[in-house]
CHARMM internal coordinates of N, CA and C (Angstrom, degrees):
IC EDIT
DIST 1 N 1 CA 1.4411
DIST 1 CA 1 C 1.5261
ANGL 1 N 1 CA 1 C 106.27
DIST 1 C 2 N 1.2687
ANGL 1 CA 1 C 2 N 117.20
DIHE 1 N 1 CA 1 C 2 N 119.61
DIST 2 N 2 CA 1.4540
ANGL 1 C 2 N 2 CA 120.38
DIHE 1 CA 1 C 2 N 2 CA -178.39
DIST 2 CA 2 C 1.5187
ANGL 2 N 2 CA 2 C 111.86
DIHE 1 C 2 N 2 CA 2 C -103.95
DIST 2 C 3 N 1.3198
ANGL 2 CA 2 C 3 N 115.88
DIHE 2 N 2 CA 2 C 3 N 149.63
DIST 3 N 3 CA 1.4499
ANGL 2 C 3 N 3 CA 120.95
DIHE 2 CA 2 C 3 N 3 CA 174.88
DIST 3 CA 3 C 1.5088
ANGL 3 N 3 CA 3 C 115.82
DIHE 2 C 3 N 3 CA 3 C 87.55
DIST 3 C 4 N 1.3309
ANGL 3 CA 3 C 4 N 118.14
DIHE 3 N 3 CA 3 C 4 N 5.73
DIST 4 N 4 CA 1.4669
ANGL 3 C 4 N 4 CA 121.62
DIHE 3 CA 3 C 4 N 4 CA 178.19
DIST 4 CA 4 C 1.5158
ANGL 4 N 4 CA 4 C 108.50
DIHE 3 C 4 N 4 CA 4 C -127.78
DIST 4 C 5 N 1.3287
ANGL 4 CA 4 C 5 N 117.71
DIHE 4 N 4 CA 4 C 5 N 155.34
DIST 5 N 5 CA 1.4605
ANGL 4 C 5 N 5 CA 120.27
DIHE 4 CA 4 C 5 N 5 CA 177.61
DIST 5 CA 5 C 1.5315
ANGL 5 N 5 CA 5 C 111.76
DIHE 4 C 5 N 5 CA 5 C -62.25
DIST 5 C 6 N 1.3099
ANGL 5 CA 5 C 6 N 116.49
DIHE 5 N 5 CA 5 C 6 N 150.86
DIST 6 N 6 CA 1.4600
ANGL 5 C 6 N 6 CA 122.35
DIHE 5 CA 5 C 6 N 6 CA -176.93
DIST 6 CA 6 C 1.5265
ANGL 6 N 6 CA 6 C 111.82
DIHE 5 C 6 N 6 CA 6 C -57.01
DIST 6 C 7 N 1.3237
ANGL 6 CA 6 C 7 N 117.58
DIHE 6 N 6 CA 6 C 7 N -43.30
DIST 7 N 7 CA 1.4701
ANGL 6 C 7 N 7 CA 120.98
DIHE 6 CA 6 C 7 N 7 CA -178.69
DIST 7 CA 7 C 1.5251
ANGL 7 N 7 CA 7 C 111.17
DIHE 6 C 7 N 7 CA 7 C -62.85
DIST 7 C 8 N 1.3264
ANGL 7 CA 7 C 8 N 117.30
DIHE 7 N 7 CA 7 C 8 N -38.86
DIST 8 N 8 CA 1.4622
ANGL 7 C 8 N 8 CA 121.43
DIHE 7 CA 7 C 8 N 8 CA 178.68
DIST 8 CA 8 C 1.5212
ANGL 8 N 8 CA 8 C 110.63
DIHE 7 C 8 N 8 CA 8 C -66.87
DIST 8 C 9 N 1.3129
ANGL 8 CA 8 C 9 N 116.42
DIHE 8 N 8 CA 8 C 9 N -42.09
DIST 9 N 9 CA 1.4665
ANGL 8 C 9 N 9 CA 120.99
DIHE 8 CA 8 C 9 N 9 CA 179.13
DIST 9 CA 9 C 1.5276
ANGL 9 N 9 CA 9 C 111.29
DIHE 8 C 9 N 9 CA 9 C -63.18
DIST 9 C 10 N 1.3336
ANGL 9 CA 9 C 10 N 116.37
DIHE 9 N 9 CA 9 C 10 N -42.67
DIST 10 N 10 CA 1.4584
ANGL 9 C 10 N 10 CA 120.19
DIHE 9 CA 9 C 10 N 10 CA 179.20
DIST 10 CA 10 C 1.5228
ANGL 10 N 10 CA 10 C 111.28
DIHE 9 C 10 N 10 CA 10 C -63.18
DIST 10 C 11 N 1.3165
ANGL 10 CA 10 C 11 N 116.37
DIHE 10 N 10 CA 10 C 11 N -42.57
DIST 11 N 11 CA 1.4646
ANGL 10 C 11 N 11 CA 120.10
DIHE 10 CA 10 C 11 N 11 CA -179.92
DIST 11 CA 11 C 1.5399
ANGL 11 N 11 CA 11 C 110.59
DIHE 10 C 11 N 11 CA 11 C -65.85
DIST 11 C 12 N 1.3227
ANGL 11 CA 11 C 12 N 117.30
DIHE 11 N 11 CA 11 C 12 N -41.17
DIST 12 N 12 CA 1.4566
ANGL 11 C 12 N 12 CA 121.18
DIHE 11 CA 11 C 12 N 12 CA 179.49
DIST 12 CA 12 C 1.5282
ANGL 12 N 12 CA 12 C 110.95
DIHE 11 C 12 N 12 CA 12 C -62.87
DIST 12 C 13 N 1.3215
ANGL 12 CA 12 C 13 N 117.52
DIHE 12 N 12 CA 12 C 13 N -44.61
DIST 13 N 13 CA 1.4570
ANGL 12 C 13 N 13 CA 120.27
DIHE 12 CA 12 C 13 N 13 CA 179.71
DIST 13 CA 13 C 1.5181
ANGL 13 N 13 CA 13 C 111.78
DIHE 12 C 13 N 13 CA 13 C -71.51
DIST 13 C 14 N 1.3223
ANGL 13 CA 13 C 14 N 118.34
DIHE 13 N 13 CA 13 C 14 N -31.11
DIST 14 N 14 CA 1.4695
ANGL 13 C 14 N 14 CA 120.78
DIHE 13 CA 13 C 14 N 14 CA 175.74
DIST 14 CA 14 C 1.5313
ANGL 14 N 14 CA 14 C 109.75
DIHE 13 C 14 N 14 CA 14 C -63.70
DIST 14 C 15 N 1.3277
ANGL 14 CA 14 C 15 N 116.68
DIHE 14 N 14 CA 14 C 15 N -43.54
DIST 15 N 15 CA 1.4552
ANGL 14 C 15 N 15 CA 120.33
DIHE 14 CA 14 C 15 N 15 CA 179.32
DIST 15 CA 15 C 1.5353
ANGL 15 N 15 CA 15 C 110.77
DIHE 14 C 15 N 15 CA 15 C -67.43
DIST 15 C 16 N 1.3084
ANGL 15 CA 15 C 16 N 117.31
DIHE 15 N 15 CA 15 C 16 N -39.32
DIST 16 N 16 CA 1.4709
ANGL 15 C 16 N 16 CA 120.89
DIHE 15 CA 15 C 16 N 16 CA 178.66
DIST 16 CA 16 C 1.5122
ANGL 16 N 16 CA 16 C 111.13
DIHE 15 C 16 N 16 CA 16 C -66.27
DIST 16 C 17 N 1.3237
ANGL 16 CA 16 C 17 N 117.18
DIHE 16 N 16 CA 16 C 17 N -36.87
DIST 17 N 17 CA 1.4717
ANGL 16 C 17 N 17 CA 120.68
DIHE 16 CA 16 C 17 N 17 CA -178.59
DIST 17 CA 17 C 1.5320
ANGL 17 N 17 CA 17 C 111.78
DIHE 16 C 17 N 17 CA 17 C -65.57
DIST 17 C 18 N 1.3349
ANGL 17 CA 17 C 18 N 116.60
DIHE 17 N 17 CA 17 C 18 N -25.33
DIST 18 N 18 CA 1.4709
ANGL 17 C 18 N 18 CA 119.05
DIHE 17 CA 17 C 18 N 18 CA 176.83
DIST 18 CA 18 C 1.5203
ANGL 18 N 18 CA 18 C 111.27
DIHE 17 C 18 N 18 CA 18 C -69.33
DIST 18 C 19 N 1.3260
ANGL 18 CA 18 C 19 N 116.89
DIHE 18 N 18 CA 18 C 19 N -28.08
DIST 19 N 19 CA 1.4683
ANGL 18 C 19 N 19 CA 121.62
DIHE 18 CA 18 C 19 N 19 CA -177.75
DIST 19 CA 19 C 1.5310
ANGL 19 N 19 CA 19 C 112.90
DIHE 18 C 19 N 19 CA 19 C -93.20
DIST 19 C 20 N 1.3271
ANGL 19 CA 19 C 20 N 116.29
DIHE 19 N 19 CA 19 C 20 N -23.86
DIST 20 N 20 CA 1.4671
ANGL 19 C 20 N 20 CA 120.87
DIHE 19 CA 19 C 20 N 20 CA -174.16
DIST 20 CA 20 C 1.5238
ANGL 20 N 20 CA 20 C 110.09
DIHE 19 C 20 N 20 CA 20 C -116.93
DIST 20 C 21 N 1.3161
ANGL 20 CA 20 C 21 N 116.54
DIHE 20 N 20 CA 20 C 21 N 152.34
DIST 21 N 21 CA 1.4769
ANGL 20 C 21 N 21 CA 119.45
DIHE 20 CA 20 C 21 N 21 CA -179.93
DIST 21 CA 21 C 1.5360
ANGL 21 N 21 CA 21 C 112.57
DIHE 20 C 21 N 21 CA 21 C -82.67
DIST 21 C 22 N 1.3199
ANGL 21 CA 21 C 22 N 117.07
DIHE 21 N 21 CA 21 C 22 N 52.24
DIST 22 N 22 CA 1.4591
ANGL 21 C 22 N 22 CA 121.31
DIHE 21 CA 21 C 22 N 22 CA 179.83
DIST 22 CA 22 C 1.5072
ANGL 22 N 22 CA 22 C 109.50
DIHE 21 C 22 N 22 CA 22 C -133.31
DIST 22 C 23 N 1.3344
ANGL 22 CA 22 C 23 N 115.79
DIHE 22 N 22 CA 22 C 23 N 156.20
DIST 23 N 23 CA 1.4566
ANGL 22 C 23 N 23 CA 121.48
DIHE 22 CA 22 C 23 N 23 CA 173.65
DIST 23 CA 23 C 1.5152
ANGL 23 N 23 CA 23 C 107.97
DIHE 22 C 23 N 23 CA 23 C -111.31
DIST 23 C 24 N 1.3183
ANGL 23 CA 23 C 24 N 117.52
DIHE 23 N 23 CA 23 C 24 N 125.47
DIST 24 N 24 CA 1.4547
ANGL 23 C 24 N 24 CA 119.00
DIHE 23 CA 23 C 24 N 24 CA 178.44
DIST 24 CA 24 C 1.5232
ANGL 24 N 24 CA 24 C 111.25
DIHE 23 C 24 N 24 CA 24 C -73.02
DIST 24 C 25 N 1.3274
ANGL 24 CA 24 C 25 N 115.50
DIHE 24 N 24 CA 24 C 25 N 143.01
DIST 25 N 25 CA 1.4568
ANGL 24 C 25 N 25 CA 121.34
DIHE 24 CA 24 C 25 N 25 CA 175.73
DIST 25 CA 25 C 1.5245
ANGL 25 N 25 CA 25 C 106.34
DIHE 24 C 25 N 25 CA 25 C -128.89
DIST 25 C 26 N 1.3256
ANGL 25 CA 25 C 26 N 115.41
DIHE 25 N 25 CA 25 C 26 N 128.74
DIST 26 N 26 CA 1.4570
ANGL 25 C 26 N 26 CA 120.10
DIHE 25 CA 25 C 26 N 26 CA -177.60
DIST 26 CA 26 C 1.5102
ANGL 26 N 26 CA 26 C 110.53
DIHE 25 C 26 N 26 CA 26 C -97.78
DIST 26 C 27 N 1.3102
ANGL 26 CA 26 C 27 N 114.28
DIHE 26 N 26 CA 26 C 27 N 128.88
DIST 27 N 27 CA 1.4591
ANGL 26 C 27 N 27 CA 122.39
DIHE 26 CA 26 C 27 N 27 CA 173.20
DIST 27 CA 27 C 1.5214
ANGL 27 N 27 CA 27 C 105.57
DIHE 26 C 27 N 27 CA 27 C -122.04
DIST 27 C 28 N 1.3127
ANGL 27 CA 27 C 28 N 115.81
DIHE 27 N 27 CA 27 C 28 N 113.22
DIST 28 N 28 CA 1.4584
ANGL 27 C 28 N 28 CA 121.19
DIHE 27 CA 27 C 28 N 28 CA -176.04
DIST 28 CA 28 C 1.5089
ANGL 28 N 28 CA 28 C 108.84
DIHE 27 C 28 N 28 CA 28 C -107.13
DIST 28 C 29 N 1.3149
ANGL 28 CA 28 C 29 N 115.62
DIHE 28 N 28 CA 28 C 29 N 133.61
DIST 29 N 29 CA 1.4617
ANGL 28 C 29 N 29 CA 120.83
DIHE 28 CA 28 C 29 N 29 CA 179.48
DIST 29 CA 29 C 1.5228
ANGL 29 N 29 CA 29 C 110.33
DIHE 28 C 29 N 29 CA 29 C -63.25
DIST 29 C 30 N 1.3077
ANGL 29 CA 29 C 30 N 116.08
DIHE 29 N 29 CA 29 C 30 N 145.62
DIST 30 N 30 CA 1.4667
ANGL 29 C 30 N 30 CA 121.12
DIHE 29 CA 29 C 30 N 30 CA -179.35
DIST 30 CA 30 C 1.5279
ANGL 30 N 30 CA 30 C 112.17
DIHE 29 C 30 N 30 CA 30 C -60.21
DIST 30 C 31 N 1.3220
ANGL 30 CA 30 C 31 N 116.16
DIHE 30 N 30 CA 30 C 31 N -34.27
DIST 31 N 31 CA 1.4534
ANGL 30 C 31 N 31 CA 119.71
DIHE 30 CA 30 C 31 N 31 CA -177.76
DIST 31 CA 31 C 1.5264
ANGL 31 N 31 CA 31 C 113.05
DIHE 30 C 31 N 31 CA 31 C -95.39
DIST 31 C 32 N 1.3320
ANGL 31 CA 31 C 32 N 117.29
DIHE 31 N 31 CA 31 C 32 N 20.00
DIST 32 N 32 CA 1.4612
ANGL 31 C 32 N 32 CA 122.13
DIHE 31 CA 31 C 32 N 32 CA 179.20
DIST 32 CA 32 C 1.5216
ANGL 32 N 32 CA 32 C 111.20
DIHE 31 C 32 N 32 CA 32 C -65.70
DIST 32 C 33 N 1.3223
ANGL 32 CA 32 C 33 N 115.80
DIHE 32 N 32 CA 32 C 33 N 132.50
DIST 33 N 33 CA 1.4599
ANGL 32 C 33 N 33 CA 120.99
DIHE 32 CA 32 C 33 N 33 CA 175.39
DIST 33 CA 33 C 1.5195
ANGL 33 N 33 CA 33 C 107.26
DIHE 32 C 33 N 33 CA 33 C -132.86
DIST 33 C 34 N 1.3154
ANGL 33 CA 33 C 34 N 115.50
DIHE 33 N 33 CA 33 C 34 N 133.07
DIST 34 N 34 CA 1.4533
ANGL 33 C 34 N 34 CA 119.67
DIHE 33 CA 33 C 34 N 34 CA -177.65
DIST 34 CA 34 C 1.4918
ANGL 34 N 34 CA 34 C 112.64
DIHE 33 C 34 N 34 CA 34 C -83.39
END
COOR INIT
IC SEED 1 N 1 CA 1 C
IC BUILD
């Protein structure tokens, strides 16, 4: 998910994972800055 803070993205995918049969996996770019 691009353009949103990391904490917001994690929360969004955590909520989506409860509804869908998938496990979110985070891959963060090395040069990521919040």
